[in-house]
C-alpha positions in Angstrom: -61.7 58.5 -17.3 -59.9 55.1 -15.6 -62.1 53.3 -13.1 -60.1 53.3 -9.9 -62.1 51.4 -7.6 -62.8 48.5 -10.1 -62.9 45.1 -8.7 -64.2 41.5 -10.5 -67.7 40.0 -9.8 -67.5 36.8 -7.6 -66.5 33.5 -9.2 -68.0 31.6 -6.9 -70.5 28.9 -8.4 -70.3 26.2 -5.7 -74.0 26.1 -4.7 -77.0 28.4 -4.6 -76.6 29.7 -1.1 -72.7 30.2 -1.7 -73.4 31.9 -5.0 -76.1 34.3 -3.8 -74.1 35.3 -0.7 -70.9 36.1 -2.7 -73.0 38.4 -5.0 -74.6 39.9 -1.9 -71.2 40.6 -0.2 -70.1 42.2 -3.5 -72.7 44.5 -3.7 -72.5 45.4 -0.1 -68.4 45.8 -0.7 -69.1 48.2 -3.5 -71.6 50.3 -1.6 -68.9 50.4 1.3 -65.8 51.3 -1.2 -67.8 54.2 -2.3 -67.5 55.9 1.2 -63.7 55.2 1.4 -61.4 58.3 1.9 -64.3 61.0 2.2 -64.8 63.4 4.9 -67.7 63.6 7.0 -69.1 66.7 5.0 -68.7 64.8 1.5 -70.5 61.8 3.0 -73.4 63.8 4.0 -73.3 66.2 0.5 -76.8 66.1 -1.1 -75.8 65.5 -4.7 -79.1 65.2 -6.3 -82.5 66.7 -6.1 -84.1 63.7 -4.2 -82.0 64.6 -1.4 -79.8 61.5 -1.6 -76.5 61.3 0.2 -74.1 58.5 0.2 -74.3 58.4 4.1 -78.1 58.6 3.8 -77.6 55.4 1.2 -75.6 53.6 3.9 -78.1 54.2 6.6 -81.1 53.2 4.6 -79.2 49.8 3.5 -78.6 49.2 7.1 -82.2 49.3 8.1 -82.9 47.3 5.3 -80.7 44.5 6.3 -82.2 44.7 9.9 -85.7 44.3 8.3 -85.1 41.9 5.7 -82.5 39.3 7.5 -83.1 40.3 11.2 -86.7 40.6 11.1 -88.1 38.8 8.5 -85.6 35.8 8.3 -84.3 35.7 12.0 -87.8 36.7 13.7 -86.0 39.7 15.6 -87.7 43.3 16.2 -88.9 45.4 13.2 -86.9 48.7 13.0 -89.6 50.2 11.1 -89.0 53.2 8.6 -86.1 52.4 6.2 -85.8 56.0 4.9 -82.3 58.0 4.0 -82.5 60.3 6.7 -79.5 59.8 8.8 -80.8 60.6 12.6 -79.4 64.0 14.1 -76.3 63.3 16.2 -75.2 60.2 14.1 -71.7 60.6 13.0 -70.6 59.1 9.4 -68.4 56.8 11.5 -71.2 55.5 13.8 -73.3 55.0 10.3 -70.7 53.2 8.8 -70.1 50.8 11.7 -73.8 50.5 12.2 -73.9 49.1 8.4 -71.0 46.5 9.1 -72.5 45.3 12.3 -76.2 44.7 10.4 -74.1 42.7 7.5 -72.5 40.6 10.2 -75.8 40.0 11.9 -77.6 39.6 8.4 -74.8 36.7 7.4 -75.5 35.1 10.7 -79.3 35.0 10.2 -78.2 33.6 6.7 -75.9 31.0 8.3 -78.5 29.9 10.9 -81.3 29.8 8.3 -78.8 27.6 6.1 -81.3 26.3 3.5 -82.2 28.9 0.7 -85.5 27.0 0.8 -86.1 28.2 4.4 -89.4 30.1 4.8 -89.2 33.4 6.5 -89.9 33.6 10.2 -92.2 36.7 10.0 -94.5 36.9 6.8 -93.8 39.6 4.1 -97.2 41.3 3.0 -99.0 38.1 4.3 -96.8 35.4 2.6 -93.7 33.9 4.1 -91.4 34.1 1.2 -88.2 32.0 1.1 -84.6 33.0 2.2 -84.0 32.6 -1.4 -86.3 35.3 -2.3 -84.9 37.6 0.4 -81.2 37.1 -0.6 -82.5 37.8 -4.2 -84.3 41.1 -2.8 -81.8 42.3 -0.9 -78.9 41.8 -3.8 -80.8 43.6 -6.0 -81.5 46.4 -3.7 -78.1 46.7 -2.5 -76.9 46.6 -6.2 -79.3 49.3 -7.2 -78.1 51.4 -4.4 -74.4 50.6 -5.3 -75.2 52.1 -8.5 -76.4 55.4 -7.1 -73.4 55.5 -5.2 -71.3 55.2 -7.9 -72.9 58.3 -9.4 -72.8 60.2 -6.1 -69.0 59.3 -5.5 -68.2 60.3 -9.3 -70.0 63.8 -8.7 -67.8 64.2 -5.5 -64.3 63.5 -6.7 -64.2 61.8 -9.8 -63.8 58.5 -8.4 -65.3 55.6 -10.5 -65.5 51.9 -10.8 -67.4 49.0 -8.8 
Protein backbone atom coordinates (compact mmCIF):
# COMPACT_ATOMS: atom_id res chain seq x y z
CA UNK A 1 0.00 0.00 0.00
CA UNK A 2 1.38 3.42 -0.95
CA UNK A 3 1.90 5.95 1.81
CA UNK A 4 -0.46 8.81 1.08
CA UNK A 5 0.52 11.16 3.92
CA UNK A 6 4.31 10.82 3.95
CA UNK A 7 6.38 13.80 4.99
CA UNK A 8 10.16 13.86 5.59
CA UNK A 9 11.52 14.30 9.09
CA UNK A 10 12.92 17.74 9.95
CA UNK A 11 16.43 18.57 8.82
CA UNK A 12 16.88 21.30 11.47
CA UNK A 13 20.26 21.06 13.17
CA UNK A 14 21.01 24.68 14.05
CA UNK A 15 21.01 24.24 17.80
CA UNK A 16 19.55 22.22 20.60
CA UNK A 17 16.30 24.16 21.02
CA UNK A 18 15.75 24.53 17.27
CA UNK A 19 16.23 20.82 16.69
CA UNK A 20 14.08 19.78 19.66
CA UNK A 21 11.19 22.03 18.72
CA UNK A 22 11.38 20.97 15.06
CA UNK A 23 10.92 17.31 16.01
CA UNK A 24 8.12 18.11 18.47
CA UNK A 25 6.36 20.15 15.79
CA UNK A 26 6.79 17.31 13.31
CA UNK A 27 5.18 14.82 15.71
CA UNK A 28 2.29 17.23 16.39
CA UNK A 29 1.73 17.71 12.64
CA UNK A 30 1.69 13.94 12.17
CA UNK A 31 -1.10 13.61 14.74
CA UNK A 32 -3.16 16.41 13.21
CA UNK A 33 -2.65 15.07 9.69
CA UNK A 34 -4.33 11.82 10.74
CA UNK A 35 -7.56 13.74 11.36
CA UNK A 36 -7.67 15.42 7.94
CA UNK A 37 -10.79 14.76 5.92
CA UNK A 38 -12.53 12.58 8.49
CA UNK A 39 -16.09 13.00 9.69
CA UNK A 40 -17.10 13.62 13.29
CA UNK A 41 -18.21 9.99 13.52
CA UNK A 42 -14.92 8.66 12.15
CA UNK A 43 -12.88 10.81 14.54
CA UNK A 44 -14.88 9.47 17.50
CA UNK A 45 -14.99 5.84 16.34
CA UNK A 46 -13.33 3.44 18.75
CA UNK A 47 -11.15 1.05 16.78
CA UNK A 48 -9.39 -0.90 19.55
CA UNK A 49 -10.35 -2.67 22.77
CA UNK A 50 -8.82 0.06 24.94
CA UNK A 51 -11.50 2.48 23.77
CA UNK A 52 -9.06 4.75 21.94
CA UNK A 53 -10.26 7.02 19.14
CA UNK A 54 -8.41 9.59 17.07
CA UNK A 55 -10.31 12.39 18.79
CA UNK A 56 -9.50 10.90 22.19
CA UNK A 57 -5.79 10.92 21.31
CA UNK A 58 -5.99 14.58 20.31
CA UNK A 59 -7.87 15.46 23.50
CA UNK A 60 -5.24 13.65 25.58
CA UNK A 61 -2.37 15.41 23.81
CA UNK A 62 -4.07 18.78 24.33
CA UNK A 63 -4.15 18.19 28.07
CA UNK A 64 -0.58 16.89 28.04
CA UNK A 65 0.60 20.11 26.32
CA UNK A 66 -1.21 22.13 29.00
CA UNK A 67 0.26 20.08 31.85
CA UNK A 68 3.86 19.94 30.68
CA UNK A 69 4.35 23.32 29.05
CA UNK A 70 1.56 25.43 30.51
CA UNK A 71 1.79 24.16 34.08
CA UNK A 72 5.28 22.78 34.64
CA UNK A 73 7.27 25.12 32.37
CA UNK A 74 5.18 28.32 32.48
CA UNK A 75 3.77 27.89 35.99
CA UNK A 76 0.11 28.11 34.94
CA UNK A 77 -2.79 26.10 36.36
CA UNK A 78 -2.76 22.31 36.31
CA UNK A 79 -5.56 21.09 34.01
CA UNK A 80 -5.76 17.83 35.98
CA UNK A 81 -6.55 14.46 34.45
CA UNK A 82 -5.03 13.88 31.01
CA UNK A 83 -7.38 11.09 29.97
CA UNK A 84 -8.65 10.31 26.50
CA UNK A 85 -12.35 10.71 27.21
CA UNK A 86 -13.62 13.67 25.19
CA UNK A 87 -16.08 15.66 27.31
CA UNK A 88 -19.72 15.33 26.26
CA UNK A 89 -20.84 18.18 24.07
CA UNK A 90 -17.37 18.98 22.67
CA UNK A 91 -17.38 18.80 18.90
CA UNK A 92 -14.48 17.43 16.92
CA UNK A 93 -13.82 20.92 15.56
CA UNK A 94 -13.59 22.26 19.13
CA UNK A 95 -11.21 19.49 20.20
CA UNK A 96 -8.96 20.05 17.18
CA UNK A 97 -8.99 23.83 17.68
CA UNK A 98 -8.17 23.26 21.35
CA UNK A 99 -5.13 21.19 20.40
CA UNK A 100 -3.92 23.87 17.99
CA UNK A 101 -4.39 26.53 20.69
CA UNK A 102 -2.53 24.38 23.24
CA UNK A 103 0.34 23.99 20.77
CA UNK A 104 0.52 27.76 20.29
CA UNK A 105 0.53 28.32 24.05
CA UNK A 106 3.19 25.63 24.52
CA UNK A 107 5.37 27.16 21.82
CA UNK A 108 5.06 30.54 23.55
CA UNK A 109 6.11 28.95 26.87
CA UNK A 110 9.09 27.30 25.15
CA UNK A 111 10.14 30.61 23.57
CA UNK A 112 9.73 32.42 26.91
CA UNK A 113 11.93 29.85 28.67
CA UNK A 114 14.42 30.08 25.82
CA UNK A 115 17.16 27.95 27.34
CA UNK A 116 16.84 24.15 27.24
CA UNK A 117 18.62 24.08 30.60
CA UNK A 118 15.97 26.27 32.23
CA UNK A 119 14.41 24.44 35.19
CA UNK A 120 10.66 23.91 35.21
CA UNK A 121 8.63 26.46 37.17
CA UNK A 122 6.68 23.67 38.89
CA UNK A 123 8.39 20.54 40.16
CA UNK A 124 7.68 17.17 38.60
CA UNK A 125 7.55 14.46 41.26
CA UNK A 126 9.54 16.69 43.59
CA UNK A 127 12.22 17.64 41.05
CA UNK A 128 12.47 20.63 38.76
CA UNK A 129 13.41 18.96 35.51
CA UNK A 130 14.58 21.19 32.69
CA UNK A 131 12.83 22.42 29.58
CA UNK A 132 15.14 19.96 27.76
CA UNK A 133 13.59 17.06 29.67
CA UNK A 134 10.03 18.29 29.09
CA UNK A 135 10.72 18.70 25.36
CA UNK A 136 12.13 15.18 25.16
CA UNK A 137 9.22 13.77 27.14
CA UNK A 138 6.54 15.53 25.07
CA UNK A 139 8.23 14.64 21.80
CA UNK A 140 8.28 10.96 22.74
CA UNK A 141 4.70 11.12 24.07
CA UNK A 142 3.42 12.84 20.94
CA UNK A 143 5.37 10.54 18.59
CA UNK A 144 4.06 7.49 20.44
CA UNK A 145 0.49 8.67 19.99
CA UNK A 146 1.17 9.64 16.36
CA UNK A 147 1.97 5.97 15.82
CA UNK A 148 -1.32 4.99 17.43
CA UNK A 149 -3.06 7.53 15.18
CA UNK A 150 -1.36 5.97 12.13
CA UNK A 151 -2.87 2.61 12.94
CA UNK A 152 -6.32 3.99 13.75
CA UNK A 153 -6.40 5.99 10.52
CA UNK A 154 -5.35 2.99 8.44
CA UNK A 155 -8.12 0.96 10.07
CA UNK A 156 -10.65 3.69 9.29
CA UNK A 157 -9.97 4.29 5.61
CA UNK A 158 -6.62 2.86 4.56
CA UNK A 159 -4.72 6.16 4.62
CA UNK A 160 -1.08 5.64 5.64
CA UNK A 161 2.11 7.62 6.09
CA UNK A 162 3.59 9.96 8.66
